[in-house]
C-alpha positions as CSV (number, residue, x, y, z in Angstrom):
1,M,108.9,97.6,106.3
2,L,105.6,99.5,106.7
3,P,103.5,100.1,103.6
4,D,103.3,103.4,102.0
5,L,99.6,103.8,101.2
6,Q,97.1,106.3,99.9
7,L,93.4,106.7,100.1
8,K,91.4,104.5,97.7
9,D,94.3,102.1,97.2
10,H,93.2,98.6,96.4
11,L,95.0,95.9,98.5
12,R,95.1,92.1,98.3
13,L,95.4,90.4,101.6
14,R,96.8,86.8,102.4
15,K,93.7,85.3,103.8
16,P,90.1,85.8,102.5
17,H,87.5,87.6,104.4
18,P,84.6,85.4,105.5
19,C,82.5,86.6,102.5
20,G,85.3,85.1,100.3
21,S,86.9,88.4,99.0
22,Y,90.7,88.9,99.1
23,E,90.5,92.5,98.1
24,W,90.2,95.7,100.2
25,T,90.1,99.4,99.7
26,V,91.9,101.9,101.9
27,V,89.3,104.2,103.4
28,R,91.4,105.9,106.5
29,L,95.0,106.7,106.9
30,G,96.7,107.4,110.1
31,A,98.3,105.4,112.9
32,D,95.6,102.9,112.1
33,I,94.5,102.1,108.6
34,G,90.8,101.7,107.8
35,L,89.9,99.0,105.2
36,E,86.7,98.2,103.5
37,C,86.0,94.8,102.0
38,K,85.2,94.9,98.3
39,G,82.9,91.9,98.6
40,C,80.5,92.9,101.4
41,Q,81.6,96.5,102.3
42,H,82.5,95.5,105.9
43,R,85.0,98.0,107.6
44,V,87.9,97.1,109.7
45,M,90.7,99.1,111.4
46,L,94.3,97.5,111.5
47,T,97.5,99.0,112.8
48,R,100.2,99.6,110.1
49,R,102.3,96.9,111.5
50,E,99.3,94.4,111.4
51,L,98.5,95.4,107.8
52,A,102.2,95.0,106.7
53,K,102.0,91.3,108.0
54,R,98.6,90.7,106.3
55,M,99.1,92.4,103.1
56,K,100.1,90.4,99.9
57,A,100.1,93.1,97.2
58,N,99.0,96.8,96.5
59,L,97.0,96.5,93.3
60,T,97.0,100.3,92.7
61,K,99.7,101.7,90.4
62,H,101.3,104.9,91.6
63,E,103.5,107.2,89.6
64,S,106.7,108.2,91.5
65,P,107.8,111.9,91.1
66,G,110.8,110.7,89.0
67,D,108.7,108.6,86.6
68,S,106.7,111.5,85.0
69,A,107.8,112.7,81.6
70,I,109.5,116.1,81.6
71,I,108.5,118.3,78.8
72,E,110.9,121.2,78.1
73,A,109.8,124.3,76.4
74,D,112.0,125.6,73.7
């Protein structure tokens, strides 16, 4: 399954970047995903399919629309 991402999500990939960092920030969305290394600020572009293979975890917590509390007025 292809990942559902948003800008500025923090991702952990399976293999480290040569600088030693495993963590990346999403900086571009589209057919290709732009990532920026959190260690050295190097930028790369990956297809969604390639990113799905390399991604280990999305470290950003997102609220789904059903999770928000509903406040009812009297």
